C-alpha positions in Angstrom: -9.6 -25.3 18.1 -8.7 -26.3 14.5 -5.4 -25.4 12.9 -7.2 -23.0 10.6 -8.8 -21.3 13.6 -5.5 -21.0 15.3 -4.0 -19.4 12.1 -6.9 -17.0 11.8 -6.7 -16.0 15.4 -2.9 -15.4 15.1 -3.4 -13.3 12.0 -6.1 -11.2 13.6 -4.2 -10.6 16.9 -0.8 -9.8 15.3 -2.0 -7.9 12.3 -5.4 -6.3 12.0 -6.2 -7.2 8.4 -9.7 -5.9 8.6 -8.4 -2.4 9.6 -5.8 -2.6 6.9 -8.5 -3.5 4.3 -10.4 -0.3 5.1 -7.4 1.6 3.9 -7.9 0.2 0.4 -11.3 1.3 -0.9 -11.2 -0.8 -4.1 -11.3 -4.0 -2.1 -14.9 -3.2 -0.8 -16.6 -3.5 -4.2 -18.4 -6.4 -5.8 -17.4 -8.1 -9.1 -20.0 -10.1 -11.0 -22.2 -9.9 -8.0 -19.6 -11.3 -5.6 -17.3 -9.6 -3.1 -14.0 -8.9 -4.9 -11.1 -11.3 -4.0 -8.1 -9.6 -5.5 -5.2 -12.1 -6.0 -3.3 -10.4 -8.8 -1.0 -8.4 -6.7 2.1 -9.6 -8.5 0.9 -7.8 -11.6 -0.2 -4.6 -9.8 -1.1 -4.0 -6.2 -3.9 -1.8 -5.0 -3.5 1.7 -3.5 -4.3 2.8 0.0 -6.2 6.0 0.7 -2.9 7.6 1.9 -1.6 7.4 -1.7 -4.8 8.6 -3.3 -4.9 11.6 -0.9 -1.3 12.5 -1.4 -1.7 12.7 -5.2 -5.0 14.5 -4.9 -3.4 17.0 -2.6 -0.5 17.6 -5.0 -2.9 18.4 -7.8 -5.2 20.5 -5.7 -2.7 22.5 -3.7 0.8 22.6 -5.3 0.8 21.5 -8.9 3.7 23.1 -10.8 6.8 22.0 -12.6 9.7 21.3 -10.4 13.1 22.9 -10.0 14.0 26.5 -11.1 10.6 27.8 -10.3 10.4 31.4 -9.0 7.1 31.1 -7.2 5.5 29.4 -4.2 3.7 26.5 -6.1 7.0 25.6 -7.8 8.7 25.5 -4.4 6.0 23.3 -2.9 6.1 20.9 -5.8 9.8 20.7 -5.7 9.9 20.0 -2.0 7.3 17.2 -2.3 9.1 15.7 -5.3 12.5 15.7 -3.7 11.0 14.7 -0.4 9.7 11.5 -2.1 13.2 10.9 -3.5 14.6 11.1 0.1 11.8 8.6 1.2 13.0 6.2 -1.5 16.6 6.6 -0.5 15.8 5.8 3.1 13.7 2.8 2.1 16.6 1.3 0.1 19.3 2.6 2.6 21.1 4.2 -0.3 24.0 6.4 0.6 22.7 9.5 -1.2 19.7 10.9 -3.1 22.2 11.3 -6.0 21.9 7.5 -6.4 18.1 7.6 -6.8 16.9 8.0 -10.4 13.3 8.3 -11.3 12.2 6.1 -14.2 8.9 5.0 -15.7 9.3 1.6 -14.0 11.5 -1.4 -13.7 11.6 -2.0 -17.5 12.9 1.5 -18.2 15.4 1.3 -15.4 16.9 -1.9 -16.7 17.1 -0.4 -20.2 18.8 2.7 -18.8 21.5 0.5 -17.1 21.9 -1.8 -20.1 22.5 1.2 -22.5 24.7 2.9 -20.0 26.9 -0.1 -19.6 27.1 -0.9 -23.3 30.4 1.0 -23.8 32.0 -1.4 -21.3 31.1 -4.5 -23.4 32.9 -6.0 -26.3 32.7 -9.2 -28.4 33.1 -12.3 -26.3 31.9 -10.7 -23.0 29.1 -12.4 -21.1 26.0 -11.2 -19.3 24.6 -13.6 -16.8 20.9 -13.7 -16.2 18.8 -16.5 -14.8 16.2 -18.8 -16.4 13.5 -17.3 -14.2 13.8 -13.7 -15.4 11.0 -11.5 -16.5 11.4 -10.5 -20.1 12.3 -7.0 -18.9 15.5 -8.5 -17.5 16.3 -10.5 -20.7 15.4 -8.5 -23.7 17.3 -5.3 -22.9 20.5 -7.3 -22.4 19.9 -9.2 -25.6 19.6 -5.9 -27.5 22.8 -4.7 -26.0 24.6 -8.0 -26.7 23.6 -7.8 -30.3 25.1 -4.3 -30.5 28.3 -5.1 -28.8 29.0 -8.7 -29.7 28.5 -9.8 -26.1 26.5 -12.9 -25.1 23.6 -13.4 -22.7 24.1 -16.6 -20.7 21.2 -18.1 -18.6 21.8 -19.6 -15.2 19.7 -22.7 -14.9 16.9 -23.4 -12.3 16.0 -26.6 -10.5 12.7 -28.3 -11.0 11.6 -26.9 -7.6 12.1 -23.4 -9.0 15.3 -22.5 -7.2 18.4 -21.0 -8.7 20.9 -23.8 -9.6 24.0 -22.7 -7.7 26.1 -25.3 -9.5 25.1 -23.7 -12.8 25.9 -20.2 -11.5 29.3 -21.3 -10.2 30.2 -23.0 -13.5 29.1 -20.0 -15.6 30.7 -17.2 -13.6 34.1 -16.8 -15.3 36.7 -14.4 -16.6 34.4 -13.4 -19.5 31.5 -12.4 -17.2 31.0 -8.6 -17.1 27.4 -8.2 -15.7 25.2 -10.3 -13.4 21.5 -9.3 -13.8 19.1 -11.4 -11.8 15.7 -11.1 -10.1 15.6 -10.7 -6.4 12.2 -12.5 -6.3 10.7 -14.5 -9.2 7.3 -13.1 -10.5 6.2 -16.6 -11.5 7.6 -18.9 -8.8 7.8 -16.5 -5.8 11.3 -17.8 -5.2 13.5 -15.5 -3.1 17.0 -15.9 -4.6 20.1 -15.9 -2.4 21.3 -12.7 -4.0 23.8 -11.5 -1.3 26.3 -14.4 -1.7 25.9 -14.3 -5.5 26.8 -10.6 -5.5 29.8 -11.2 -3.3 31.1 -13.9 -5.7 30.5 -11.6 -8.7 32.2 -8.6 -7.0 35.3 -10.8 -6.3 35.7 -11.1 -10.1 34.9 -7.4 -10.8 31.5 -8.2 -12.2 28.8 -5.5 -12.1 25.5 -6.5 -10.5 21.9 -5.5 -11.1 19.0 -6.8 -9.0 15.4 -6.7 -10.4 13.5 -5.9 -7.2 10.0 -5.5 -8.7 8.6 -8.5 -6.9 10.8 -8.2 -3.7 9.9 -4.7 -2.5 6.2 -5.4 -1.8 7.3 -8.0 0.7 10.8 -7.0 2.0 12.7 -3.8 2.6 16.0 -4.2 0.7 19.2 -2.7 2.0 21.3 -2.0 -1.1 24.4 -1.2 1.0 24.2 -4.5 2.8 23.5 -6.4 -0.4 26.4 -4.7 -2.2 24.7 -4.6 -5.6 25.7 -1.9 -8.1 22.1 -1.4 -9.3 18.7 -2.1 -7.8 15.4 -1.4 -9.7 11.7 -1.6 -8.9 8.3 -0.3 -10.0 5.9 1.8 -7.9 2.7 0.1 -8.9 3.7 -3.2 -7.4 4.6 -1.4 -4.1 1.1 -0.1 -3.6 1.9 3.2 -5.4 0.8 4.7 -8.7 1.6 3.4 -12.2 4.0 5.2 -14.5 7.0 5.6 -12.2 9.8 3.5 -10.9 13.2 3.7 -9.4 16.8 3.0 -10.3 19.3 2.9 -7.5 22.9 3.0 -8.8 26.2 3.5 -7.2 27.2 7.2 -7.7 30.6 6.4 -9.3 29.0 4.1 -11.9 26.2 6.6 -12.7 28.8 9.4 -13.1 30.7 7.2 -15.6 27.6 6.2 -17.6 26.4 8.3 -20.5 22.8 9.8 -20.3 20.1 7.6 -21.5 17.9 10.3 -23.0 18.4 14.0 -23.9 16.3 17.0 -23.4 15.5 19.5 -20.6 16.6 19.0 -17.0 19.4 16.6 -17.8 21.6 19.4 -19.1 24.0 21.8 -17.5 24.6 24.0 -20.6 23.5 23.7 -24.2 25.1 25.3 -27.3 25.4 24.2 -30.9 29.1 23.5 -30.2 28.8 21.4 -27.1 26.3 20.3 -24.4 27.3 19.4 -20.9 25.3 17.2 -18.5 23.6 18.1 -15.2 24.7 16.5 -12.0 23.3 13.4 -10.5 20.5 12.4 -10.3 19.1 14.8 -12.9 21.6 13.7 -15.6 19.2 10.7 -16.2 15.9 12.5 -15.8 15.2 14.2 -19.1 12.0 16.2 -19.4 9.2 17.0 -17.0 9.1 14.1 -14.5 6.1 12.2 -13.1 5.8 14.5 -10.2 2.4 13.4 -8.7 3.4 9.8 -9.2 6.7 10.4 -7.3 4.7 11.9 -4.5 2.3 8.9 -4.6 5.2 6.5 -4.4 6.7 8.4 -1.4 3.3 8.2 0.3 3.1 4.4 -0.4 6.5 3.8 1.2 5.5 5.9 4.2 2.3 4.0 4.6 4.2 0.7 4.6 6.6 2.2 7.1 3.7 2.6 9.6 2.8 -1.1 9.5 4.2 -3.7 11.8 6.5 -5.3 9.2 7.3 -8.5 11.0 3.6 -9.1 11.6 2.9 -8.3 7.9 5.5 -10.8 6.7 4.1 -13.4 9.1 0.5 -12.7 7.8 1.7 -13.2 4.2 3.5 -16.4 5.2 0.3 -17.7 6.7 -1.6 -17.0 3.5 0.9 -19.1 1.5 0.9 -21.9 4.0 -2.9 -22.1 3.9 -2.8 -22.2 0.1 -0.2 -24.9 0.1 -2.3 -26.9 2.6 -5.4 -26.7 0.3 -3.7 -27.8 -3.0 -4.6 -31.4 -2.2 -8.3 -30.5 -2.2 -8.3 -29.8 -6.0 -7.8 -33.0 -8.0 -5.2 -32.5 -10.8 -3.8 -29.3 -9.3 0.0 -28.9 -9.5 2.0 -26.0 -8.1 4.8 -24.7 -10.3 7.7 -23.6 -8.1 8.1 -25.1 -4.6 11.2 -23.3 -3.4 11.9 -23.4 0.3 12.1 -19.6 0.4 9.1 -17.9 -1.3 6.9 -14.8 -1.2 3.2 -15.6 -1.2 2.9 -16.3 -5.0 1.4 -19.6 -6.3 1.6 -20.5 -10.0 -0.3 -23.6 -10.8 -1.9 -25.7 -13.5 -4.9 -28.1 -13.3 -4.9 -31.2 -15.4 -7.2 -30.8 -18.4 -7.8 -27.1 -17.9 -6.4 -24.2 -19.8 -5.2 -21.4 -17.6 -7.3 -18.8 -19.3 -10.4 -20.9 -18.7 -9.5 -21.0 -15.0 -9.1 -17.3 -14.8 -12.3 -16.5 -16.6 -14.4 -18.9 -14.4 -12.8 -17.5 -11.3 -13.6 -14.0 -12.4 -17.3 -15.0 -12.6 -17.0 -15.8 -8.9 -15.4 -12.4 -8.1 -11.8 -13.7 -7.9 -9.1 -12.0 -9.8 -5.9 -13.9 -10.7 -3.4 -13.7 -13.5 -3.0 -16.3 -16.3 -0.6 -16.7 -19.2 3.2 -16.8 -19.5 3.7 -13.9 -17.1 6.4 -12.4 -19.3 8.6 -15.3 -18.6 8.5 -17.5 -21.7 11.9 -19.2 -21.2 10.7 -20.3 -17.7 7.4 -21.7 -19.2 9.5 -23.6 -21.8 11.6 -25.0 -19.0 8.5 -26.4 -17.3 7.0 -27.5 -20.6 3.8 -25.4 -20.3 2.3 -22.6 -22.4 1.4 -20.7 -19.3 0.0 -21.0 -15.7 -2.6 -19.6 -13.5 -1.1 -17.4 -10.8 -2.5 -16.3 -7.4 -0.4 -13.6 -5.8 -1.2 -12.5 -2.3 -0.7 -9.3 -0.4 -0.9 -8.4 3.3 -4.4 -7.1 2.8 -5.7 -10.6 1.7 -7.3 -12.9 4.3 -7.3 -16.6 5.1 -11.0 -16.6 4.2 -10.1 -15.3 0.7 -7.6 -18.2 0.3 -10.4 -20.6 1.2 -12.7 -18.9 -1.3 -10.1 -19.3 -4.0 -9.8 -23.1 -3.5 -13.6 -23.5 -3.1 -13.9 -21.8 -6.5 -11.2 -23.9 -8.0 -13.0 -27.0 -6.8 -16.1 -25.8 -8.6 -14.1 -25.1 -11.8 -12.5 -28.6 -11.7 -15.9 -30.3 -11.1 -17.4 -28.3 -14.0 -14.8 -29.6 -16.5 -14.6 -33.1 -15.0 
């Protein structure tokens, strides 16, 4: 039996990927006359039937605005909405649902924290980010720095795509007020050693935020074990709906932060003389929330909870291992980011080919990947490239799909050669 056969047998016996795929109806379609091979999960993951049904049931059976309703539908909607919040709390191992804030996504969550912490900053203070950050974890801090006179300082990365710990150690100092770094890089797939970094930051009284958008599809984070002050992620990368995300924040910090937006729900009492704020978490949830989307996110987390997580992680590791094995079969292909600890994300370039051409020609063969700078221009500058092609795998992908990707890349390379 070949190594590939052994890998396939192991994947099938430990993790029934064929059964899993039946839970995701979008995967059964054809694109350009070819079976869809969806490898753009880092941008947005597909949704299982359990999520689609939960949102459909909400609209069919219980749609109403939440809280303060005096009727049955309002009670049902509120129970489903707050039940989803409890599901998120359990997923993150947060201490209380008071620490779970609904946002529109990772980007809004980071903006909320940045604006909330602005009163703590003054000229000369420093905000540490890393060179591998998504723009969403750079630009909000730059905007706050411009307002307060603080400075955004980037931690360097190594050529392999790992966080340069010497750079971190040299930059963490008495001026550092905030450490905001990604848990997992959306370009490189690198899993950062965030726990010891947080411990070092806490020893200096530095507040910490983790961008978990790319981590939560692959790992279940424990915010209490990590010790971070804030953790943020988006639903749509976690196999849930678009338009909703989560901010976890320690209750004491959230109590001290001013509201990010004003309006209904986030108030206790309003008069023209003075307005007082609602309690957590509602203090940060102005207006009618994304109720169906919260229900959908809760259903996505519950769906993942029914899977064999160790087997899921092993299946994803097998996908990345197979992809790494096949790189040598495509002349001129170079992987960007070869960290020892990675999720199944592969960014790459092929000599003489533009990433957008690679993406277009793969799409003609039914294969969906992402191309461009991936909202990480500073990282592209570090590697001296305008952009990359990126294949990002999920647990519902198969080893055969990895093979199809590389067969298609070989065709693309031959066409341009």
